[in-house]
C-alpha atoms as one frame of an Amber mdcrd trajectory, in Angstrom:
protein
  21.895  62.738  55.868  21.606  59.758  58.222  22.377  56.170  57.162  23.391
  52.934  58.903  26.509  50.853  58.317  26.259  47.345  59.799  23.808  48.603
  62.419  25.708  51.783  63.362  24.115  55.158  62.569  26.335  57.713  60.833
  25.843  61.165  59.354  27.049  61.696  55.776  26.815  64.423  53.169  24.022
  64.165  50.638  25.085  62.935  47.196  27.789  60.528  48.367  28.150  57.163
  46.632  28.784  53.779  48.189  32.382  53.875  46.945  32.963  57.021  49.004
  32.040  55.091  52.170  33.201  51.528  51.411  36.629  51.592  49.775  37.170
  47.878  49.095  35.506  45.964  46.247  36.847  42.589  47.441  33.581  41.736
  49.212  30.020  42.428  48.106  27.890  45.015  49.909  24.103  45.147  50.148
  22.018  48.271  50.626  18.825  47.801  52.602  16.514  50.586  51.495  13.755
  52.086  53.614  10.918  49.562  53.644   8.112  50.441  51.264   5.034  48.226
  51.208   2.307  47.758  48.646  -1.107  46.241  49.336  -1.925  43.100  47.364
  -5.536  41.923  47.135  -5.581  38.157  47.540  -8.255  35.634  46.558  -9.067
  35.159  50.255 -12.268  36.797  51.572 -13.291  37.405  55.167 -16.996  36.928
  55.815 -18.302  38.356  59.113 -21.618  36.907  60.304 -23.523  37.679  63.463
 -22.246  34.294  64.760 -18.580  34.789  63.918 -16.003  34.961  61.126 -15.285
  32.688  58.166 -12.602  32.971  55.497 -13.136  31.555  52.028 -10.661  31.129
  49.204 -12.031  31.907  45.727 -10.408  29.281  43.481 -12.395  29.688  40.252
 -10.242  32.123  38.287 -12.850  32.476  35.524 -15.341  34.069  37.926 -12.902
  35.914  40.206 -13.213  39.304  38.455 -17.019  39.178  38.516 -16.964  38.142
  42.196 -14.780  41.141  43.009 -17.424  43.381  41.415 -20.402  41.973  43.338
 -19.209  40.476  46.665 -20.376  43.575  48.571 -23.956  42.837  47.421 -24.040
  39.894  49.821 -23.557  42.106  52.857 -26.711  42.200  55.038 -28.083  39.133
  53.235 -29.914  36.753  55.563 -29.888  32.993  55.439 -32.582  32.103  52.912
 -32.627  28.410  53.745 -30.753  25.758  55.697 -30.692  21.988  55.065 -28.563
  19.033  56.073 -26.619  19.602  52.827 -26.037  23.352  52.644 -26.681  26.930
  53.769 -27.834  29.648  51.334 -27.412  33.415  51.860 -29.437  35.774  49.655
 -30.983  36.725  47.388 -29.151  39.621  45.784 -28.309  40.902  42.313 -25.142
  39.805  40.452 -23.870  39.840  36.867 -23.321  36.073  36.606 -25.002  34.155
  33.775 -26.617  30.898  34.947 -26.836  27.435  33.430 -29.182  24.570  34.297
 -26.868  22.022  35.855 -26.582  19.720  38.844 -23.520  20.635  40.893 -21.302
  18.160  42.775 -20.123  19.744  46.038 -17.731  18.481  48.684 -17.913  19.437
  52.340 -16.940  23.122  52.844 -17.193  23.944  49.102 -18.683  27.324  48.112
 -20.723  28.002  44.982 -23.090  30.556  43.459 -26.733  29.667  42.757 -28.959
  31.772  40.471 -32.416  30.518  41.470 -34.963  30.363  38.693 -32.200  31.244
  36.197 -32.388  34.866  37.423 -29.346  36.915  38.348 -31.620  38.921  40.670
 -32.047  35.747  42.741 -28.350  35.023  43.351 -27.443  33.050  46.480 -24.112
  32.241  48.100 -24.075  28.505  48.926 -21.941  26.808  51.616 -21.789  23.013
  51.482 -22.105  21.243  54.859 -21.359  17.753  53.468 -20.618  15.968  50.188
 -23.732  16.133  48.013 -25.154  17.156  44.631 -27.907  19.675  43.870 -29.575
  21.650  41.097 -28.136  25.035  41.993 -28.114  26.853  38.585 -24.402  27.840
  38.810 -22.602  30.438  36.677 -21.722  29.228  33.176 -17.971  29.623  33.973
 -17.925  26.764  36.478 -19.564  24.830  39.293 -17.434  25.212  42.438 -16.246
  28.734  43.239 -14.052  28.044  46.275 -14.051  26.623  49.798 -14.101  27.606
  53.448 -10.586  27.616  54.944 -11.325  29.177  58.339 -14.371  29.172  60.643
 -15.823  25.931  59.286 -17.526  25.249  62.620 -19.993  28.081  61.849 -21.697
  25.929  59.213 -23.066  23.805  62.066 -24.396  26.729  64.112 -25.805  29.183
  61.530 -29.617  29.171  61.319 -32.525  31.022  59.737 -32.362  34.643  60.902
 -28.550  34.816  60.879 -26.907  37.054  58.293 -23.685  38.232  56.644 -22.709
  41.560  58.171 -19.578  42.281  56.157 -17.410  40.806  53.378 -13.925  42.092
  52.624 -10.872  40.796  50.783  -7.810  39.766  52.817  -5.065  42.281  52.064
  -1.462  41.128  52.004   1.334  43.603  52.563   4.227  42.986  50.201   7.613
  44.668  50.230   8.091  46.504  46.966  10.856  45.262  44.692  14.221  46.928
  45.135  14.109  46.789  48.931  17.463  44.928  48.893  20.127  46.016  46.428
  23.505  44.411  45.753  25.211  47.717  45.218  28.432  48.683  43.457  30.648
  51.671  44.221  28.515  53.962  41.992  25.314  53.461  44.011  24.091  56.874
  45.249  23.136  56.715  48.919  19.728  57.887  50.173  18.322  58.934  53.538
  17.742  55.921  55.868  19.700  53.486  53.682  21.382  50.704  55.642  24.653
  49.370  54.259  25.436  45.754  55.062  29.083  44.843  54.474  29.338  41.549
  56.357  27.475  38.605  57.816  27.930  38.286  61.579  27.797  34.697  62.899
  27.581  33.447  66.487  29.208  30.000  66.700  27.611  27.141  68.634  29.337
  25.774  71.750  28.190  22.249  70.858  30.195  22.046  67.613  33.786  23.027
  68.543  35.535  21.056  65.768  33.197  22.351  63.059  33.671  25.849  64.462
  37.431  25.491  64.052  36.810  24.583  60.411  34.715  27.748  60.099  37.501
  29.880  61.582  40.011  28.383  59.134  37.819  28.571  56.058  36.243  32.028
  56.359  39.341  34.104  57.149  39.213  35.544  53.636  35.443  35.466  53.316
  32.626  33.147  52.261  32.805  32.369  48.524  29.374  31.444  47.149  30.010
  28.280  45.129  26.357  27.162  45.138  23.018  28.907  45.648  19.464  27.547
  45.910  16.156  28.967  47.144  17.047  27.710  50.654  20.780  28.324  51.129
  24.115  29.553  49.900  27.062  27.151  50.146  30.847  27.404  50.196  32.394
  24.090  49.132  35.432  24.217  51.401  36.024  20.478  51.652  37.545  18.350
  54.412  38.775  14.773  54.261  36.316  13.862  57.020  34.564  15.517  59.956
  33.230  14.321  63.314  29.450  14.419  63.783  28.518  17.127  66.310  25.282
  19.040  67.013  22.324  17.969  64.850  19.086  19.960  64.635  16.537  21.817
  62.522  18.165  24.213  60.103  16.142  27.371  60.705  16.439  30.485  58.576
  19.799  31.998  59.532  21.333  28.679  60.628  24.940  27.926  59.642  25.820
  24.257  59.127  28.754  22.136  57.946  28.265  18.888  56.047  29.834  16.009
  58.011  29.746  13.176  55.444  29.838  12.507  51.691  31.592  14.099  48.740
  30.911  17.600  50.083  32.219  16.963  53.618  33.291  20.328  55.019  30.950
  22.396  52.816  29.560  25.390  54.731  25.895  26.400  54.392  23.999  29.559
  55.360  20.217  29.053  55.245  17.815  31.694  53.949  14.828  29.355  54.381
  14.023  26.636  56.919  15.230  23.089  56.205  14.541  19.862  58.150  16.867
  17.977  60.483  19.674  16.127  58.704  22.204  13.792  60.311  24.597  14.839
  57.544  24.846  18.433  58.794  26.465  19.774  61.972  24.758  22.899  63.292
  27.680  25.255  63.814  26.114  28.657  64.409  23.494  31.247  63.528  23.497
  34.585  61.739  23.187  37.605  64.040  23.159  40.283  61.332  23.472  40.545
  57.568  21.446  37.546  56.364  20.094  39.818  53.625  23.515  39.584  51.949
  22.995  35.818  51.543  19.570  36.464  50.008  20.883  38.614  47.151  24.352
  37.086  46.689  25.166  35.270  43.442  27.461  32.353  42.732  31.042  33.609
  42.670  30.453  36.462  45.144  32.763  36.811  48.144  31.070  37.767  51.435
  32.902  39.231  54.417  32.283  37.223  57.604  32.549  38.313  61.246  32.707
  35.427  63.746  31.813  35.458  67.419  33.494  34.640  69.704  36.819  35.957
  68.408  39.166  33.182  67.327  41.986  32.233  69.702  44.663  31.624  67.084
  47.468  30.698  69.473  49.503  28.243  67.412  52.537  29.949  65.889  52.470
  32.793  68.422  55.129  33.213  71.088  54.330  32.408  74.686  54.520  36.127
  75.456  52.079  37.062  72.672  49.642  34.415  73.906  49.882  35.687  77.495
  49.042  39.237  76.443  46.018  38.106  74.418  44.655  35.660  77.007  45.043
  38.128  79.863  42.705  40.567  78.083  40.124  37.789  77.740  40.532  36.665
  81.366  41.651  33.195  80.259  44.346  31.450  82.326  47.556  30.723  80.371
  49.535  27.676  81.489  52.972  27.316  79.872  54.426  23.897  79.071  57.505
  22.628  77.222  59.732  25.595  76.466  58.230  28.306  78.662  60.426  31.179
  77.451  58.671  34.291  76.188  60.067  33.858  72.666  59.308  30.134  72.295
  56.680  29.227  69.672  53.400  27.582  70.693  53.009  24.277  68.827  50.209
  22.593  70.803  47.241  23.746  72.882  44.995  21.864  75.281  42.065  22.297
  74.750  42.789  22.471  71.051  39.749  24.441  69.836  38.715  28.053  70.396
  35.233  27.173  71.661  36.557  24.697  74.245  39.165  27.185  75.503  36.458
  29.807  76.113  34.294  27.231  77.879  37.108  25.981  80.139  38.578  29.402
  80.853  42.167  28.148  80.646  44.580  26.676  78.116  47.865  24.778  78.292
  50.298  26.023  75.640  53.319  23.893  74.711  56.299  25.928  73.528  59.167
  24.953  71.214  62.245  26.706  69.864  61.455  28.355  66.538  64.295  26.607
  64.683  62.870  23.171  65.538  59.675  23.758  63.531  59.747  22.535  59.902
  58.641  25.085  57.304  57.046  23.430  54.275  55.579  24.478  50.938  52.675
  22.422  49.516  51.964  21.973  45.796  48.237  22.553  46.138  47.491  22.840
  42.420  49.452  19.723  41.492  48.285  17.180  44.106  44.986  18.407  45.650
  43.693  15.025  46.868  46.989  13.953  48.414  47.290  17.321  50.159  43.799
  16.957  51.653  44.979  13.625  53.061  48.211  15.218  54.359  46.217  18.018
  56.020  44.013  15.460  57.739  46.920  13.344  59.036  48.961  16.300  60.283
  46.012  18.339  61.571  46.748  21.443  59.491  43.271  21.270  57.957  42.126
  22.877  61.242  45.353  24.258  62.760  48.284  26.453  61.766  50.879  23.967
  63.072  50.653  20.234  62.371  52.372  17.137  63.705  54.145  14.271  61.898
  54.818  11.166  63.990  57.985   9.212  63.209  57.608   5.710  61.774  61.055
   4.811  60.426  64.189   6.539  59.130  67.276   5.673  57.091  70.087   7.767
  55.672  67.970   8.330  52.514  64.402   8.862  53.732  62.406   9.512  56.865
  58.925   7.985  57.086  55.960   9.221  59.086  52.796   7.440  60.171  49.760
   7.698  57.949  46.368   5.983  57.905  46.372   3.127  55.400  42.564   2.961
  55.288  42.377   6.601  54.135  45.462   6.230  51.940  43.785   3.588  49.772
  41.724   6.323  48.133  44.831   8.152  46.871  45.123   7.673  43.138  48.413
   8.591  41.421  48.882  12.348  40.995  52.008  14.470  40.455  54.257  11.415
  40.333  58.002  12.207  39.881  59.559  11.975  36.414  63.334  12.429  36.730
  65.082  13.395  39.976  63.724  13.616  43.532  65.759  16.132  45.514  66.471
  16.259  49.271  63.627  17.907  51.189  60.911  16.641  48.813  57.723  15.524
  50.588  55.646  12.662  49.218  52.812  10.230  49.954  52.545   6.588  48.863
  49.524   6.210  46.592  47.074   3.306  46.240  49.227   1.533  43.651  51.430
   0.284  46.492  50.728  -1.858  49.536  51.561   0.773  52.173  49.280   3.473
  50.764  49.116   6.601  52.902  52.709   6.518  54.171  54.255  10.006  54.326
  57.953  10.620  53.712  60.660  13.228  53.242  63.616  12.536  50.940  67.026
  13.137  52.585  69.222  12.337  49.567  68.869  12.807  45.810  67.433   9.870
  43.828  66.490   9.100  40.223  64.656   5.873  41.177  62.812   6.291  44.462
  60.524   8.871  46.030  60.307  10.280  49.571  58.635   7.089  50.915  61.224
   4.769  49.302  58.675   3.637  46.702  59.337   3.771  42.966  58.059   6.771
  41.050  54.805   5.077  40.002  53.733   4.645  43.641  54.700   8.142  44.813
  52.666  11.339  44.877  54.816  14.444  45.363  52.974  16.976  47.564  55.548
  19.593  48.522  58.985  20.483  49.780  60.839  21.330  52.968  61.952  24.976
  53.104  63.523  25.076  56.581  64.466  22.406  59.096  66.240  19.651  57.178
  68.843  19.548  59.952  66.092  19.048  62.558  65.034  15.766  60.961  68.384
  14.100  61.560  67.848  14.454  65.307  64.208  13.363  65.229  63.212  10.650
  67.687  59.433  10.905  68.116  57.546  13.609  66.235  58.120  16.826  64.368
  56.067  20.009  64.075  55.347  21.538  60.671  54.095  24.901  59.483  53.052
  25.731  55.939  54.740  28.723  54.350  52.034  30.856  52.681
């Protein structure tokens, strides 16, 4: 039995279940069944005359069933009369019941007229301009519908012209069950296509947003919101530079660049207009159907193109081996030894490195990099600020720039303007131990200052502020001895 898995054809034994093919339940899978259509009769009708084609929409639901029974009777009917107000085709027999009534018609309206109160004298009336007339309409209503295509024919049809054919417009509709969010017990059928991931091609014009995508979707896209137009993953950033702006077509991937949801990632299942609040970061190449059937809380596997160049934290030798395969020039700087750790890259983003075709990698001895642990559950807002200042919101290795140091604390530069939004959270209660990392909150004047405690204290935090003005965000695991020799900046890496 032949099926497809993410576009690749494979032969399998009949009777196998999805769980026999896809072993992991961490991400959702969608089965795209063989397309099966059904024909749906619409309330649109195509009228072929000897002068051309018109399409009318039948909007009077009370008479629609009767119209469907008799519309063929109007085939081969000639124009009975033409005036400045209307055109009448007929007569023919119908099962409508007439009433004596003057009918108000707008230009392009369509009605039924039973002349002389006889259903054997039924005419199909097309209004050429706004007017009223004694047309003896059906008792269910006055106006039946309107012309939506071929309106120009009302100005050229004359006595002697006729209706050659009338037929309903048929709409093909995919039968329900075409897409299935399948579990491991789903029994596979011939021609099923299994979709296990969404493949995304990133946009060269949004390199910073793309780096956010690389960071955020390593472990999949978690659907935190879903609407009729998109699914969203609320992976927030402190702020984000505005990059490419454009129409969000079906399949577009965007990142919000402003507001409370800055950093939120969107995949569009329907078209949305241009928004200055969204950076266009890529488009879906395959697997958009997964977004269509996903529910809030689902985790979707993501494949990103081009492949991420995750050089920070690698050795110079590891980087050389990777870049050589990609035909990208590797320029070593700082410590150039094979076993030195890369702490900075220029360009700094994957997209820009691919575009330039070369990258400068600064190396540093492994023991000179601080290893830290962040208390993400205890101080989420302060940690977002710390990630922004150090750069670890987008990179594996961040930088802290020295501001001031004493025998008790070492202070690093922050951004006071951003720090003013830091309300107290996870403030110390008793003792602050050496290696504790903290941020000054908005209670104090120098909000946003970052510090590491070098000595134990029962009065002051890592930024030399009292406990009320200090938010504790983490601790130093390795590298306390490096700080004592610090003169300019230090590199940090989060232990995960």
